[in-house]
VOPAGU-2260 file (C-alpha; in pm, 1 decimal, decimal comma):
REM VOPAGU-2260
SITE   aa  ch    i         X         Y         Z
SITE  GLU   A    0    1301,4     770,1    2154,7
SITE  VAL   A    1    1139,9     798,3    1814,5
SITE  GLN   A    2    1293,7     592,7    1537,7
SITE  LEU   A    3    1191,8     559,8    1174,2
SITE  GLN   A    4    1347,0     264,9     994,6
SITE  ALA   A    5    1325,3     279,6     617,4
SITE  SER   A    6    1400,7     -11,2     389,1
SITE  GLY   A    7    1339,0    -142,5      40,9
SITE  GLY   A    8    1547,9      71,9    -190,8
SITE  GLY   A    9    1751,1     -71,6    -472,3
SITE  LEU   A   10    1830,0     -69,2    -841,3
SITE  VAL   A   11    1557,1    -117,1   -1100,3
SITE  GLN   A   12    1518,7     -59,0   -1470,2
SITE  ALA   A   13    1288,9     209,7   -1603,4
SITE  GLY   A   14     933,2      88,3   -1599,1
SITE  GLY   A   15     997,6    -139,1   -1304,9
SITE  SER   A   16     863,1    -138,3    -950,5
SITE  LEU   A   17     997,8    -112,4    -599,1
SITE  GLY   A   18     840,6    -101,9    -257,3
SITE  LEU   A   19     962,8      96,8      40,5
SITE  SER   A   20     873,7      40,0     404,7
SITE  CYS   A   21     901,4     270,2     702,5
SITE  THR   A   22     859,1     117,8    1046,9
SITE  ALA   A   23     813,1     361,1    1332,7
SITE  SER   A   24     881,9     311,6    1699,6
SITE  GLY   A   25     831,5     549,1    1988,1
SITE  LEU   A   26     530,6     720,4    1835,0
SITE  SER   A   27     167,7     651,0    1762,1
SITE  PHE   A   28       9,8     680,7    1419,4
SITE  ASP   A   29    -283,5     839,9    1603,1
SITE  ASP   A   30     -68,8    1145,3    1667,5
SITE  TYR   A   31     148,8    1168,4    1355,7
SITE  VAL   A   32     129,2    1171,9     981,0
SITE  ILE   A   33     397,2     971,5     803,9
SITE  GLY   A   34     538,5    1058,0     467,3
SITE  TRP   A   35     823,3    1025,7     223,8
SITE  PHE   A   36    1065,5    1283,3      93,9
SITE  ARG   A   37    1333,8    1228,4    -164,9
SITE  GLN   A   38    1652,6    1406,0    -253,3
SITE  ALA   A   39    1829,0    1364,7    -583,2
SITE  PRO   A   40    2197,0    1458,0    -616,7
SITE  GLY   A   41    2239,9    1832,7    -631,0
SITE  LYS   A   42    1873,1    1902,9    -566,5
SITE  ASP   A   43    1665,1    2011,3    -271,1
SITE  PRO   A   44    1451,8    1755,0     -87,4
SITE  GLU   A   45    1097,8    1725,7    -219,3
SITE  GLY   A   46     785,6    1579,0     -66,7
SITE  VAL   A   47     672,1    1261,1    -240,2
SITE  SER   A   48     373,2    1132,5     -48,7
SITE  CYS   A   49     208,0    1141,0     291,4
SITE  ILE   A   50     -62,3     953,0     478,5
SITE  ASN   A   51    -275,5    1036,7     778,5
SITE  SER   A   52    -378,5     699,3     917,3
SITE  ASN   A   53    -655,5     854,5    1126,0
SITE  ASN   A   54    -864,2     941,4     822,9
SITE  ASN   A   55    -673,1     770,9     540,3
SITE  ASN   A   56    -606,3    1108,7     385,1
SITE  THR   A   57    -317,9    1085,9     141,2
SITE  HIS   A   58    -120,6    1326,3     -71,2
SITE  TYR   A   59     109,6    1277,0    -368,9
SITE  ARG   A   60     330,6    1512,4    -560,3
SITE  ASN   A   61     201,1    1554,2    -914,2
SITE  SER   A   62     486,2    1369,2   -1080,6
SITE  VAL   A   63     412,9    1044,4    -895,0
SITE  LYS   A   64      32,4    1047,4    -899,7
SITE  GLY   A   65    -102,7     730,2   -1053,7
SITE  ARG   A   66     233,5     554,5   -1016,1
SITE  PHE   A   67     299,0     556,4    -640,4
SITE  THR   A   68      67,4     432,5    -367,2
SITE  ILE   A   69     111,9     499,2       3,0
SITE  SER   A   70     -53,4     282,7     265,6
SITE  SER   A   71     -20,4     204,4     632,9
SITE  ASP   A   72     -52,1     -93,5     862,6
SITE  ASN   A   73    -123,2      56,8    1203,0
SITE  ALA   A   74     -86,4    -277,0    1379,1
SITE  LYS   A   75     271,8    -293,2    1253,9
SITE  ASN   A   76     336,2      81,9    1282,1
SITE  THR   A   77     456,5      62,8     925,3
SITE  VAL   A   78     395,6     279,1     619,8
SITE  TYR   A   79     453,4     145,9     271,0
SITE  LEU   A   80     525,7     321,3     -55,3
SITE  GLU   A   81     459,8     113,6    -362,8
SITE  MET   A   82     634,4     262,2    -664,0
SITE  ASN   A   83     539,5     151,7   -1014,1
SITE  SER   A   84     642,0     264,1   -1362,1
SITE  LEU   A   85     961,9     403,8   -1217,8
SITE  GLN   A   86    1156,3     649,6   -1428,2
SITE  PRO   A   87    1517,9     768,3   -1409,2
SITE  GLU   A   88    1396,4    1098,7   -1264,5
SITE  ASP   A   89    1269,3     905,3    -962,7
SITE  THR   A   90    1630,1     826,7    -871,5
SITE  ALA   A   91    1699,5     970,1    -527,9
SITE  VAL   A   92    1756,3     891,8    -165,3
SITE  TYR   A   93    1413,8     841,5     -12,6
SITE  TYR   A   94    1351,5     939,0     349,1
SITE  CYS   A   95    1051,6     863,3     562,3
SITE  ALA   A   96     947,6    1126,0     810,7
SITE  ALA   A   97     687,2    1195,1    1076,3
SITE  GLU   A   98     513,1    1508,3    1190,6
SITE  THR   A   99     247,4    1579,9    1451,6
SITE  VAL   A  100     -85,4    1549,3    1274,8
SITE  ILE   A  101     -99,1    1806,3     997,9
SITE  ARG   A  102    -258,7    1823,3     653,5
SITE  CYS   A  103     -56,7    1600,1     426,7
SITE  ASP   A  104     -21,5    1859,7     152,2
SITE  ILE   A  105     125,6    2103,4     404,8
SITE  PHE   A  106     355,7    1829,4     539,6
SITE  SER   A  107     496,8    1783,3     189,7
SITE  ILE   A  108     541,2    2153,2     123,9
SITE  LYS   A  109     693,8    2246,3     463,7
SITE  ARG   A  110     966,5    1980,4     440,4
SITE  ASP   A  111    1025,9    2027,6     811,8
SITE  PRO   A  112     894,7    1717,5     988,1
SITE  ASP   A  113     947,4    1644,3    1353,9
SITE  TYR   A  114    1142,7    1327,7    1281,1
SITE  TRP   A  115    1345,1    1189,9     992,6
SITE  GLY   A  116    1440,3     832,5     922,9
SITE  GLN   A  117    1758,5     728,6     751,3
SITE  GLY   A  118    1749,6     733,1     375,3
SITE  THR   A  119    1722,3     445,2     134,9
SITE  LEU   A  120    1861,7     479,1    -216,2
SITE  VAL   A  121    1639,6     419,2    -518,1
SITE  THR   A  122    1821,6     404,2    -849,9
SITE  VAL   A  123    1629,9     374,9   -1176,0
SITE  SER   A  124    1837,1     295,9   -1481,8
SITE  SER   A  125    1729,6     394,8   -1831,4
């Protein structure tokens, strides 16, 4: 059984930082890309970032480039999302997800991964 366990959300002031973690079980990073989506109230889910641990290829949506960094620790089957300079518009429930190896930009656009983790709420106050 594949499980994706996300953690690390919370409340932070604008300009602050948070880190999210996604620990996967039941799958190998050799076979999947791992990424993050977010959904703000009343809005559709949007792809935030993705990483292919096989080649370290990463992708970020334009609004988070330069502020967010995705990384992976294959030994721990864990993907991290470091979020800096957070803004109120980053407020959302963040979900990690996994999909059989695919280009990360396509992963983010399709929004139809093979597996979803539970969400973790990130709230950025102004």
